[in-house]
C-alpha positions in Angstrom: 0.0 0.0 0.0 1.4 3.4 -0.9 2.0 6.0 1.8 -0.8 8.3 0.6 -3.3 5.5 0.6 -2.2 4.3 4.0 -2.6 7.8 5.4 -6.1 8.2 3.9 -7.1 4.8 5.2 -5.9 5.6 8.7 -7.6 8.9 8.7 -10.9 7.3 7.8 -10.5 4.6 10.5 -9.6 7.2 13.2 -12.6 9.3 12.5 -15.2 6.5 12.4 -17.3 5.2 15.3 -17.2 1.7 13.9 -15.2 0.3 11.1 -16.3 -2.5 8.8 -14.2 -3.9 5.9 -14.3 -6.7 3.5 -11.1 -8.6 2.8 -12.3 -8.2 -0.7 -10.2 -10.6 -2.8 -7.9 -13.6 -2.2 -5.2 -11.9 -4.3 -5.3 -8.8 -2.1 -5.2 -10.9 1.1 -2.2 -12.9 -0.2 -0.4 -9.8 -1.4 -1.0 -7.7 1.7 -1.4 -10.4 4.3 0.5 -8.8 7.2 -1.2 -5.4 6.7 -4.6 -7.1 6.5 -4.0 -9.2 9.6 -3.0 -6.1 11.6 -6.2 -4.3 10.4 -8.3 -7.3 11.4 -6.7 -7.6 14.8 -6.3 -3.9 15.7 -8.5 -1.6 13.7 -11.7 -3.2 12.4 -14.9 -3.8 14.3 -16.7 -5.9 11.6 -14.8 -8.0 9.1 -16.3 -9.6 6.0 -14.5 -12.4 4.2 -15.3 -15.4 2.2 -13.9 -18.8 3.4 -10.9 -18.8 1.1 -9.8 -15.3 2.1 -10.0 -15.9 5.9 -8.2 -19.3 5.5 -5.4 -17.6 3.6 -5.2 -14.7 6.1 -4.4 -16.9 9.0 -2.5 -19.5 7.0 -4.7 -22.6 7.6 -6.8 -25.1 5.8 -9.0 -25.8 8.8 -12.3 -23.9 9.3 -12.1 -24.8 13.0 -8.9 -22.8 13.2 -10.8 -19.8 11.7 -13.5 -20.2 14.3 -10.9 -20.2 17.1 -9.1 -17.2 15.7 -12.4 -15.3 15.4 -13.4 -16.1 18.9 -10.1 -14.9 20.3 -10.5 -11.5 18.6 -13.9 -10.7 20.2 -15.0 -8.8 17.1 -17.7 -9.4 14.6 -16.2 -11.7 11.9 -18.6 -12.6 9.1 -17.7 -15.3 6.7 -19.6 -16.3 3.5 -19.2 -20.0 2.5 -21.1 -20.3 -0.7 -23.4 -23.3 -0.7 -22.5 -23.8 3.0 -24.2 -20.5 3.9 -22.7 -17.9 6.1 -21.3 -17.7 9.7 -20.8 -14.7 12.1 -18.6 -15.0 15.1 -19.0 -12.4 17.9 -18.0 -12.6 21.6 -17.3 -16.3 21.5 -20.7 -17.1 19.9 -21.1 -18.6 16.5 -24.2 -17.8 14.4 -25.0 -19.7 11.2 -27.3 -19.1 8.3 -28.0 -21.6 5.6 -27.7 -20.8 2.0 -30.9 -20.3 0.0 -31.9 -23.3 -2.0 -33.1 -23.8 -5.6 -31.5 -20.7 -6.9 -30.9 -20.2 -10.6 -27.3 -18.9 -10.3 -26.2 -16.8 -13.3 -23.4 -14.6 -12.1 -21.6 -14.2 -8.8 -20.6 -10.6 -9.4 -21.5 -8.5 -6.4 -22.5 -11.4 -4.2 -20.1 -10.4 -1.4 -20.9 -6.7 -1.6 -24.6 -7.3 -1.5 -24.2 -9.7 1.4 -22.2 -7.1 3.4 -24.8 -4.4 2.5 -27.7 -6.6 3.8 -25.8 -7.6 6.9 -24.8 -4.0 7.7 -28.4 -2.9 7.1 -29.4 -5.4 9.8 -26.8 -4.2 12.3 -27.5 -0.5 11.7 -31.2 -1.1 12.2 -30.5 -3.0 15.5 -31.5 -6.4 14.1 -30.1 -9.5 15.7 -27.0 -11.1 14.2 -29.2 -14.0 13.0 -31.6 -11.6 11.2 -28.6 -9.6 9.8 -27.1 -12.8 8.4 -30.5 -13.6 6.9 -30.7 -10.2 5.3 -27.2 -10.5 3.8 -28.1 -14.0 2.5 -31.3 -12.7 1.0 -29.5 -9.8 -0.8 -26.7 -12.0 -2.2 -29.2 -14.6 -3.3 -31.0 -12.0 -5.4 -27.9 -10.7 -7.1 -26.5 -14.1 -8.1 -29.6 -14.9 -10.0 -29.1 -12.2 -12.6 -26.2 -11.0 -14.8 -24.4 -8.0 -13.4 -24.1 -6.4 -9.9 -27.3 -4.2 -9.9 -30.6 -5.2 -8.3 
C-alpha cells in the first residue's frame, strides 16, 4: 500500500465510530497479508470475508482454526461460505445461516458486496446477528440470479 493510501485509510478509521471492511479478494489478502492481519486484529470492528480469504489470512486449511481465531478476537467476523451458507462469530458465539436453495445462479458478481450491505443494514437497524445474516443472504441470493451487480 502506498504511503498516501495508508494515510487516507488511517484517517478514515480514526474518524469513524465503527469500522467495517471486506477482505475483498484472495489476491489482495495474499499480497498484503501482514497489513490485513494487523487491520483485522487492531482496527476493524466488523470483518467480512469469504472462506478462502479468511483461511489464507491466518495460513490454515481448517475452518475450525478460523472459528478459534475469530473467537479470540472478540470482534464481529462474518464469513460467507457459498453453498454452505454464512457464519458470524462475535463474543465467542457462532451464528450460522443456511444458503438459500433452488436458486438459478447466473453470475456471482456483487454477491459479497450485497451480502455485506444486507448484513450492515441489519446491524445498523439493530436487528439480531441472525436476522442480519438472513438479510445478507437474501440480498446476495437476489444478485447471483441475474447478470451484473445491480438489483
